[in-house]
N, CA, C and O atoms as a GROMACS GRO file, in nm:
protein
  444
    1MET      N    1  -3.405   0.740  -0.198
    1MET     CA    2  -3.350   0.646  -0.156
    1MET      C    3  -3.311   0.594  -0.024
    1MET      O    4  -3.257   0.648   0.072
    2ILE      N    5  -3.356   0.465  -0.049
    2ILE     CA    6  -3.410   0.365   0.098
    2ILE      C    7  -3.296   0.390   0.230
    2ILE      O    8  -3.319   0.379   0.351
    3LEU      N    9  -3.145   0.433   0.151
    3LEU     CA   10  -3.016   0.433   0.225
    3LEU      C   11  -3.051   0.520   0.326
    3LEU      O   12  -3.011   0.490   0.438
    4ASP      N   13  -3.146   0.671   0.308
    4ASP     CA   14  -3.132   0.824   0.315
    4ASP      C   15  -3.194   0.780   0.476
    4ASP      O   16  -3.143   0.837   0.573
    5SER      N   17  -3.297   0.685   0.495
    5SER     CA   18  -3.333   0.624   0.629
    5SER      C   19  -3.201   0.588   0.761
    5SER      O   20  -3.188   0.595   0.883
    6PHE      N   21  -3.112   0.544   0.623
    6PHE     CA   22  -3.003   0.443   0.695
    6PHE      C   23  -2.868   0.524   0.716
    6PHE      O   24  -2.759   0.467   0.724
    7GLU      N   25  -2.885   0.663   0.725
    7GLU     CA   26  -2.776   0.806   0.734
    7GLU      C   27  -2.632   0.769   0.850
    7GLU      O   28  -2.640   0.796   0.970
    8LEU      N   29  -2.545   0.725   0.807
    8LEU     CA   30  -2.475   0.666   0.859
    8LEU      C   31  -2.319   0.784   0.941
    8LEU      O   32  -2.238   0.774   1.034
    9LYS      N   33  -2.358   0.892   0.821
    9LYS     CA   34  -2.220   0.984   0.797
    9LYS      C   35  -2.178   1.043   0.941
    9LYS      O   36  -2.244   1.099   1.028
   10GLY      N   37  -2.022   1.002   0.929
   10GLY     CA   38  -1.987   1.018   1.042
   10GLY      C   39  -1.938   0.954   1.145
   10GLY      O   40  -1.862   0.980   1.238
   11LYS      N   41  -2.022   0.826   1.092
   11LYS     CA   42  -1.946   0.700   1.236
   11LYS      C   43  -1.872   0.568   1.175
   11LYS      O   44  -1.880   0.547   1.054
   12ILE      N   45  -1.812   0.495   1.246
   12ILE     CA   46  -1.643   0.465   1.224
   12ILE      C   47  -1.735   0.299   1.220
   12ILE      O   48  -1.823   0.272   1.302
   13ALA      N   49  -1.701   0.224   1.132
   13ALA     CA   50  -1.721   0.094   1.136
   13ALA      C   51  -1.641   0.014   1.126
   13ALA      O   52  -1.596  -0.023   1.017
   14LEU      N   53  -1.588  -0.051   1.286
   14LEU     CA   54  -1.510  -0.184   1.199
   14LEU      C   55  -1.547  -0.353   1.220
   14LEU      O   56  -1.576  -0.409   1.326
   15VAL      N   57  -1.536  -0.420   1.070
   15VAL     CA   58  -1.605  -0.472   1.032
   15VAL      C   59  -1.462  -0.611   0.944
   15VAL      O   60  -1.397  -0.604   0.840
   16THR      N   61  -1.471  -0.726   1.059
   16THR     CA   62  -1.361  -0.799   1.045
   16THR      C   63  -1.426  -0.942   0.898
   16THR      O   64  -1.538  -0.962   0.852
   17GLY      N   65  -1.301  -1.005   0.873
   17GLY     CA   66  -1.351  -1.038   0.745
   17GLY      C   67  -1.411  -1.024   0.633
   17GLY      O   68  -1.471  -1.109   0.567
   18CYS      N   69  -1.388  -0.880   0.606
   18CYS     CA   70  -1.419  -0.835   0.490
   18CYS      C   71  -1.313  -0.824   0.376
   18CYS      O   72  -1.322  -0.722   0.308
   19ASP      N   73  -1.240  -0.890   0.354
   19ASP     CA   74  -1.186  -0.977   0.228
   19ASP      C   75  -1.273  -0.954   0.095
   19ASP      O   76  -1.264  -0.883  -0.005
   20THR      N   77  -1.370  -1.061   0.149
   20THR     CA   78  -1.432  -1.123   0.033
   20THR      C   79  -1.606  -1.112   0.127
   20THR      O   80  -1.625  -1.084   0.246
   21GLY      N   81  -1.736  -1.157  -0.016
   21GLY     CA   82  -1.863  -1.239   0.060
   21GLY      C   83  -1.919  -1.164   0.136
   21GLY      O   84  -1.928  -1.054   0.082
   22LEU      N   85  -1.957  -1.164   0.225
   22LEU     CA   86  -2.075  -1.074   0.308
   22LEU      C   87  -1.974  -0.976   0.401
   22LEU      O   88  -2.005  -0.857   0.414
   23GLY      N   89  -1.862  -1.023   0.460
   23GLY     CA   90  -1.800  -0.863   0.493
   23GLY      C   91  -1.768  -0.775   0.389
   23GLY      O   92  -1.819  -0.663   0.384
   24GLN      N   93  -1.680  -0.819   0.298
   24GLN     CA   94  -1.703  -0.698   0.196
   24GLN      C   95  -1.825  -0.645   0.142
   24GLN      O   96  -1.816  -0.523   0.150
   25GLY      N   97  -1.909  -0.670   0.103
   25GLY     CA   98  -2.063  -0.672   0.104
   25GLY      C   99  -2.130  -0.558   0.218
   25GLY      O  100  -2.207  -0.472   0.175
   26MET      N  101  -2.098  -0.562   0.352
   26MET     CA  102  -2.178  -0.494   0.504
   26MET      C  103  -2.069  -0.387   0.463
   26MET      O  104  -2.097  -0.267   0.463
   27ALA      N  105  -1.933  -0.437   0.423
   27ALA     CA  106  -1.837  -0.311   0.435
   27ALA      C  107  -1.880  -0.180   0.375
   27ALA      O  108  -1.876  -0.070   0.431
   28ILE      N  109  -1.938  -0.218   0.212
   28ILE     CA  110  -1.967  -0.104   0.119
   28ILE      C  111  -2.048  -0.097   0.168
   28ILE      O  112  -2.028  -0.022   0.264
   29GLY      N  113  -2.190  -0.150   0.166
   29GLY     CA  114  -2.327  -0.084   0.216
   29GLY      C  115  -2.319   0.027   0.349
   29GLY      O  116  -2.398   0.118   0.372
   30LEU      N  117  -2.222  -0.004   0.414
   30LEU     CA  118  -2.194   0.078   0.560
   30LEU      C  119  -2.108   0.180   0.492
   30LEU      O  120  -2.114   0.283   0.559
   31ALA      N  121  -2.072   0.186   0.445
   31ALA     CA  122  -1.943   0.296   0.363
   31ALA      C  123  -2.071   0.393   0.277
   31ALA      O  124  -2.080   0.516   0.280
   32GLU      N  125  -2.169   0.289   0.199
   32GLU     CA  126  -2.259   0.372   0.143
   32GLU      C  127  -2.327   0.428   0.238
   32GLU      O  128  -2.375   0.540   0.222
   33ALA      N  129  -2.335   0.386   0.307
   33ALA     CA  130  -2.460   0.472   0.409
   33ALA      C  131  -2.361   0.622   0.513
   33ALA      O  132  -2.410   0.695   0.599
   34GLY      N  133  -2.202   0.621   0.457
   34GLY     CA  134  -2.183   0.737   0.558
   34GLY      C  135  -2.054   0.689   0.605
   34GLY      O  136  -1.952   0.755   0.586
   35CYS      N  137  -2.053   0.557   0.677
   35CYS     CA  138  -1.926   0.473   0.720
   35CYS      C  139  -1.797   0.520   0.670
   35CYS      O  140  -1.787   0.556   0.553
   36ASP      N  141  -1.694   0.525   0.752
   36ASP     CA  142  -1.561   0.529   0.750
   36ASP      C  143  -1.543   0.335   0.781
   36ASP      O  144  -1.634   0.263   0.822
   37ILE      N  145  -1.478   0.314   0.765
   37ILE     CA  146  -1.439   0.139   0.765
   37ILE      C  147  -1.307   0.139   0.813
   37ILE      O  148  -1.218   0.213   0.773
   38VAL      N  149  -1.296   0.021   0.931
   38VAL     CA  150  -1.189  -0.012   0.977
   38VAL      C  151  -1.186  -0.175   0.965
   38VAL      O  152  -1.222  -0.246   1.059
   39GLY      N  153  -1.151  -0.217   0.868
   39GLY     CA  154  -1.128  -0.370   0.777
   39GLY      C  155  -1.014  -0.436   0.861
   39GLY      O  156  -0.897  -0.401   0.849
   40VAL      N  157  -1.059  -0.547   0.958
   40VAL     CA  158  -0.948  -0.636   1.007
   40VAL      C  159  -0.967  -0.777   0.923
   40VAL      O  160  -1.079  -0.824   0.903
   41ASN      N  161  -0.858  -0.830   0.882
   41ASN     CA  162  -0.880  -0.887   0.821
   41ASN      C  163  -0.756  -0.950   0.802
   41ASN      O  164  -0.655  -0.884   0.826
   42ILE      N  165  -0.740  -1.111   0.748
   42ILE     CA  166  -0.583  -1.199   0.745
   42ILE      C  167  -0.511  -1.146   0.620
   42ILE      O  168  -0.390  -1.128   0.606
   43VAL      N  169  -0.597  -1.128   0.544
   43VAL     CA  170  -0.475  -1.050   0.426
   43VAL      C  171  -0.583  -0.921   0.403
   43VAL      O  172  -0.700  -0.905   0.438
   44GLU      N  173  -0.476  -0.825   0.316
   44GLU     CA  174  -0.517  -0.715   0.261
   44GLU      C  175  -0.665  -0.720   0.216
   44GLU      O  176  -0.696  -0.811   0.138
   45PRO      N  177  -0.748  -0.644   0.252
   45PRO     CA  178  -0.890  -0.653   0.162
   45PRO      C  179  -0.875  -0.544   0.000
   45PRO      O  180  -0.960  -0.464  -0.040
   46LYS      N  181  -0.786  -0.564  -0.044
   46LYS     CA  182  -0.738  -0.442  -0.200
   46LYS      C  183  -0.831  -0.417  -0.272
   46LYS      O  184  -0.838  -0.308  -0.328
   47GLU      N  185  -0.983  -0.567  -0.296
   47GLU     CA  186  -1.102  -0.464  -0.376
   47GLU      C  187  -1.161  -0.399  -0.252
   47GLU      O  188  -1.202  -0.283  -0.258
   48THR      N  189  -1.165  -0.454  -0.167
   48THR     CA  190  -1.308  -0.408  -0.056
   48THR      C  191  -1.235  -0.238  -0.035
   48THR      O  192  -1.296  -0.133  -0.014
   49ILE      N  193  -1.095  -0.260  -0.048
   49ILE     CA  194  -1.020  -0.106  -0.001
   49ILE      C  195  -1.066  -0.001  -0.087
   49ILE      O  196  -1.102   0.110  -0.048
   50GLU      N  197  -1.059  -0.057  -0.255
   50GLU     CA  198  -1.033   0.032  -0.338
   50GLU      C  199  -1.207   0.105  -0.345
   50GLU      O  200  -1.243   0.222  -0.352
   51LYS      N  201  -1.288  -0.026  -0.339
   51LYS     CA  202  -1.477  -0.001  -0.310
   51LYS      C  203  -1.516   0.134  -0.224
   51LYS      O  204  -1.574   0.227  -0.278
   52VAL      N  205  -1.477   0.136  -0.085
   52VAL     CA  206  -1.485   0.203  -0.028
   52VAL      C  207  -1.444   0.327  -0.016
   52VAL      O  208  -1.485   0.428   0.043
   53THR      N  209  -1.309   0.284  -0.118
   53THR     CA  210  -1.254   0.478  -0.081
   53THR      C  211  -1.284   0.506  -0.245
   53THR      O  212  -1.197   0.580  -0.291
   54ALA      N  213  -1.373   0.472  -0.333
   54ALA     CA  214  -1.386   0.508  -0.440
   54ALA      C  215  -1.534   0.630  -0.397
   54ALA      O  216  -1.563   0.742  -0.441
   55LEU      N  217  -1.602   0.533  -0.285
   55LEU     CA  218  -1.727   0.593  -0.227
   55LEU      C  219  -1.703   0.761  -0.135
   55LEU      O  220  -1.789   0.836  -0.090
   56GLY      N  221  -1.520   0.778  -0.134
   56GLY     CA  222  -1.576   0.915  -0.100
   56GLY      C  223  -1.484   0.849   0.092
   56GLY      O  224  -1.430   0.931   0.166
   57ARG      N  225  -1.489   0.758   0.113
   57ARG     CA  226  -1.530   0.718   0.287
   57ARG      C  227  -1.327   0.712   0.298
   57ARG      O  228  -1.249   0.770   0.223
   58ARG      N  229  -1.297   0.626   0.410
   58ARG     CA  230  -1.168   0.611   0.512
   58ARG      C  231  -1.159   0.496   0.485
   58ARG      O  232  -1.263   0.446   0.442
   59PHE      N  233  -1.050   0.415   0.496
   59PHE     CA  234  -1.046   0.247   0.479
   59PHE      C  235  -0.940   0.250   0.581
   59PHE      O  236  -0.836   0.282   0.523
   60LEU      N  237  -0.919   0.231   0.705
   60LEU     CA  238  -0.800   0.180   0.768
   60LEU      C  239  -0.778  -0.012   0.763
   60LEU      O  240  -0.841  -0.098   0.824
   61SER      N  241  -0.703  -0.021   0.700
   61SER     CA  242  -0.682  -0.216   0.692
   61SER      C  243  -0.539  -0.232   0.788
   61SER      O  244  -0.423  -0.190   0.789
   62LEU      N  245  -0.632  -0.324   0.871
   62LEU     CA  246  -0.526  -0.411   0.973
   62LEU      C  247  -0.504  -0.525   0.988
   62LEU      O  248  -0.576  -0.574   1.074
   63THR      N  249  -0.419  -0.610   0.932
   63THR     CA  250  -0.387  -0.776   0.941
   63THR      C  251  -0.362  -0.821   1.076
   63THR      O  252  -0.269  -0.769   1.138
   64ALA      N  253  -0.432  -0.908   1.128
   64ALA     CA  254  -0.472  -1.032   1.202
   64ALA      C  255  -0.550  -1.121   1.162
   64ALA      O  256  -0.650  -1.118   1.090
   65ASP      N  257  -0.480  -1.223   1.230
   65ASP     CA  258  -0.525  -1.330   1.254
   65ASP      C  259  -0.620  -1.355   1.409
   65ASP      O  260  -0.565  -1.401   1.509
   66LEU      N  261  -0.752  -1.321   1.408
   66LEU     CA  262  -0.810  -1.315   1.481
   66LEU      C  263  -0.833  -1.454   1.584
   66LEU      O  264  -0.865  -1.449   1.702
   67SER      N  265  -0.808  -1.575   1.505
   67SER     CA  266  -0.807  -1.653   1.588
   67SER      C  267  -0.723  -1.711   1.740
   67SER      O  268  -0.733  -1.816   1.803
   68LYS      N  269  -0.638  -1.588   1.759
   68LYS     CA  270  -0.554  -1.550   1.864
   68LYS      C  271  -0.612  -1.442   1.880
   68LYS      O  272  -0.637  -1.362   1.790
   69ILE      N  273  -0.652  -1.422   2.052
   69ILE     CA  274  -0.693  -1.286   2.112
   69ILE      C  275  -0.586  -1.188   2.140
   69ILE      O  276  -0.596  -1.066   2.151
   70ASP      N  277  -0.471  -1.269   2.150
   70ASP     CA  278  -0.313  -1.159   2.197
   70ASP      C  279  -0.339  -1.019   2.154
   70ASP      O  280  -0.373  -0.928   2.228
   71GLY      N  281  -0.310  -1.008   1.964
   71GLY     CA  282  -0.319  -0.925   1.926
   71GLY      C  283  -0.437  -0.792   1.921
   71GLY      O  284  -0.414  -0.680   1.877
   72ILE      N  285  -0.580  -0.845   1.985
   72ILE     CA  286  -0.670  -0.739   1.966
   72ILE      C  287  -0.657  -0.647   2.018
   72ILE      O  288  -0.655  -0.539   1.959
   73PRO      N  289  -0.643  -0.661   2.157
   73PRO     CA  290  -0.587  -0.481   2.223
   73PRO      C  291  -0.555  -0.422   2.113
   73PRO      O  292  -0.651  -0.378   2.050
   74ALA      N  293  -0.406  -0.400   2.049
   74ALA     CA  294  -0.343  -0.347   2.010
   74ALA      C  295  -0.411  -0.307   1.885
   74ALA      O  296  -0.409  -0.190   1.847
   75LEU      N  297  -0.491  -0.433   1.796
   75LEU     CA  298  -0.617  -0.349   1.663
   75LEU      C  299  -0.716  -0.290   1.695
   75LEU      O  300  -0.786  -0.238   1.608
   76LEU      N  301  -0.751  -0.280   1.847
   76LEU     CA  302  -0.841  -0.167   1.899
   76LEU      C  303  -0.762  -0.018   1.902
   76LEU      O  304  -0.790   0.085   1.840
   77GLU      N  305  -0.651  -0.044   2.000
   77GLU     CA  306  -0.610   0.085   2.035
   77GLU      C  307  -0.564   0.174   1.876
   77GLU      O  308  -0.591   0.290   1.847
   78ARG      N  309  -0.522   0.118   1.832
   78ARG     CA  310  -0.500   0.164   1.625
   78ARG      C  311  -0.582   0.212   1.540
   78ARG      O  312  -0.565   0.297   1.452
   79ALA      N  313  -0.705   0.134   1.581
   79ALA     CA  314  -0.841   0.172   1.509
   79ALA      C  315  -0.881   0.352   1.615
   79ALA      O  316  -0.885   0.467   1.572
   80ILE      N  317  -0.896   0.315   1.711
   80ILE     CA  318  -0.892   0.416   1.785
   80ILE      C  319  -0.784   0.521   1.765
   80ILE      O  320  -0.833   0.623   1.717
   81ALA      N  321  -0.654   0.530   1.786
   81ALA     CA  322  -0.622   0.634   1.819
   81ALA      C  323  -0.633   0.692   1.632
   81ALA      O  324  -0.609   0.812   1.621
   82GLU      N  325  -0.662   0.627   1.506
   82GLU     CA  326  -0.728   0.678   1.404
   82GLU      C  327  -0.800   0.754   1.343
   82GLU      O  328  -0.777   0.850   1.269
   83PHE      N  329  -0.900   0.699   1.384
   83PHE     CA  330  -1.073   0.767   1.404
   83PHE      C  331  -1.113   0.806   1.531
   83PHE      O  332  -1.207   0.881   1.507
   84GLY      N  333  -1.100   0.802   1.656
   84GLY     CA  334  -1.156   0.835   1.779
   84GLY      C  335  -1.214   0.775   1.848
   84GLY      O  336  -1.227   0.802   1.967
   85GLN      N  337  -1.282   0.644   1.772
   85GLN     CA  338  -1.458   0.568   1.790
   85GLN      C  339  -1.462   0.482   1.758
   85GLN      O  340  -1.372   0.452   1.680
   86ILE      N  341  -1.531   0.410   1.780
   86ILE     CA  342  -1.516   0.278   1.663
   86ILE      C  343  -1.717   0.291   1.758
   86ILE      O  344  -1.743   0.288   1.878
   87ASP      N  345  -1.840   0.307   1.605
   87ASP     CA  346  -1.950   0.310   1.700
   87ASP      C  347  -2.033   0.178   1.642
   87ASP      O  348  -2.145   0.148   1.684
   88ILE      N  349  -1.954   0.097   1.528
   88ILE     CA  350  -2.015  -0.011   1.500
   88ILE      C  351  -1.924  -0.099   1.492
   88ILE      O  352  -1.809  -0.064   1.467
   89LEU      N  353  -1.966  -0.267   1.518
   89LEU     CA  354  -1.852  -0.350   1.492
   89LEU      C  355  -1.943  -0.484   1.440
   89LEU      O  356  -2.041  -0.532   1.497
   90VAL      N  357  -1.895  -0.516   1.348
   90VAL     CA  358  -1.971  -0.595   1.234
   90VAL      C  359  -1.854  -0.737   1.254
   90VAL      O  360  -1.744  -0.740   1.199
   91ASN      N  361  -1.904  -0.838   1.336
   91ASN     CA  362  -1.773  -0.967   1.344
   91ASN      C  363  -1.868  -1.055   1.264
   91ASN      O  364  -1.987  -1.086   1.278
   92ASN      N  365  -1.752  -1.089   1.158
   92ASN     CA  366  -1.771  -1.159   1.036
   92ASN      C  367  -1.693  -1.264   0.999
   92ASN      O  368  -1.696  -1.362   0.924
   93ALA      N  369  -1.631  -1.217   1.068
   93ALA     CA  370  -1.443  -1.311   1.030
   93ALA      C  371  -1.521  -1.479   1.082
   93ALA      O  372  -1.592  -1.516   1.175
   94GLY      N  373  -1.464  -1.534   0.976
   94GLY     CA  374  -1.506  -1.735   0.972
   94GLY      C  375  -1.414  -1.721   0.955
   94GLY      O  376  -1.321  -1.640   0.948
   95ILE      N  377  -1.472  -1.899   0.943
   95ILE     CA  378  -1.396  -2.012   0.832
   95ILE      C  379  -1.560  -2.064   0.809
   95ILE      O  380  -1.655  -2.050   0.886
   96ILE      N  381  -1.556  -2.126   0.684
   96ILE     CA  382  -1.592  -2.215   0.599
   96ILE      C  383  -1.538  -2.332   0.647
   96ILE      O  384  -1.415  -2.343   0.650
   97ARG      N  385  -1.647  -2.464   0.705
   97ARG     CA  386  -1.562  -2.590   0.669
   97ARG      C  387  -1.695  -2.607   0.574
   97ARG      O  388  -1.803  -2.550   0.590
   98ARG      N  389  -1.646  -2.738   0.426
   98ARG     CA  390  -1.741  -2.768   0.340
   98ARG      C  391  -1.783  -2.935   0.369
   98ARG      O  392  -1.817  -3.011   0.278
   99GLU      N  393  -1.775  -2.966   0.478
   99GLU     CA  394  -1.789  -3.102   0.541
   99GLU      C  395  -1.907  -3.107   0.642
   99GLU      O  396  -1.948  -3.001   0.691
  100ASP      N  397  -1.969  -3.239   0.677
  100ASP     CA  398  -2.101  -3.256   0.732
  100ASP      C  399  -2.033  -3.230   0.871
  100ASP      O  400  -1.926  -3.267   0.920
  101ALA      N  401  -2.134  -3.154   0.915
  101ALA     CA  402  -2.073  -3.115   1.086
  101ALA      C  403  -2.114  -3.232   1.175
  101ALA      O  404  -2.120  -3.200   1.294
  102ILE      N  405  -2.148  -3.380   1.145
  102ILE     CA  406  -2.137  -3.433   1.234
  102ILE      C  407  -1.910  -3.491   1.248
  102ILE      O  408  -1.846  -3.531   1.345
  103ASN      N  409  -1.863  -3.463   1.095
  103ASN     CA  410  -1.743  -3.454   1.141
  103ASN      C  411  -1.633  -3.349   1.196
  103ASN      O  412  -1.516  -3.341   1.160
  104PHE      N  413  -1.707  -3.262   1.301
  104PHE     CA  414  -1.633  -3.169   1.321
  104PHE      C  415  -1.606  -3.239   1.497
  104PHE      O  416  -1.667  -3.334   1.546
  105SER      N  417  -1.513  -3.167   1.553
  105SER     CA  418  -1.472  -3.220   1.686
  105SER      C  419  -1.542  -3.081   1.751
  105SER      O  420  -1.610  -2.998   1.690
  106GLU      N  421  -1.501  -3.080   1.905
  106GLU     CA  422  -1.568  -2.951   1.953
  106GLU      C  423  -1.471  -2.863   1.932
  106GLU      O  424  -1.522  -2.767   1.874
  107ARG      N  425  -1.357  -2.846   1.949
  107ARG     CA  426  -1.228  -2.774   1.918
  107ARG      C  427  -1.274  -2.722   1.800
  107ARG      O  428  -1.300  -2.602   1.816
  108THR      N  429  -1.295  -2.758   1.697
  108THR     CA  430  -1.233  -2.745   1.501
  108THR      C  431  -1.402  -2.684   1.547
  108THR      O  432  -1.412  -2.561   1.551
  109GLY      N  433  -1.503  -2.751   1.572
  109GLY     CA  434  -1.651  -2.641   1.552
  109GLY      C  435  -1.639  -2.486   1.574
  109GLY      O  436  -1.700  -2.394   1.520
  110MET      N  437  -1.541  -2.486   1.671
  110MET     CA  438  -1.562  -2.341   1.756
  110MET      C  439  -1.474  -2.259   1.709
  110MET      O  440  -1.457  -2.160   1.779
  111MET      N  441  -1.394  -2.268   1.584
  111MET     CA  442  -1.297  -2.163   1.547
  111MET      C  443  -1.339  -2.135   1.416
  111MET      O  444  -1.281  -2.049   1.349
   0.00000   0.00000   0.00000
């Protein structure tokens, strides 16, 4: 199988925005390759948790609004306390704006 060359057993991946879509797919793919997952989302990613744990992997769910940086150190401390390390970081969290980019202000375009 192709995942045999992508063996990540024993690694810890922190994936932001893994409730749906690409983030969920990346979290599940990393779990299939052997990673335990730390998921950081604005809501609890129930479906992602179910899919990852069904693969026999651990999932730590942390809730945060990543548009505010003041809570990030505590998130990292919690993840390290649980797993001892973070080997992979997937910065996927974001906002999809469904309008022409010309209508974005500089500030809203960066969020």
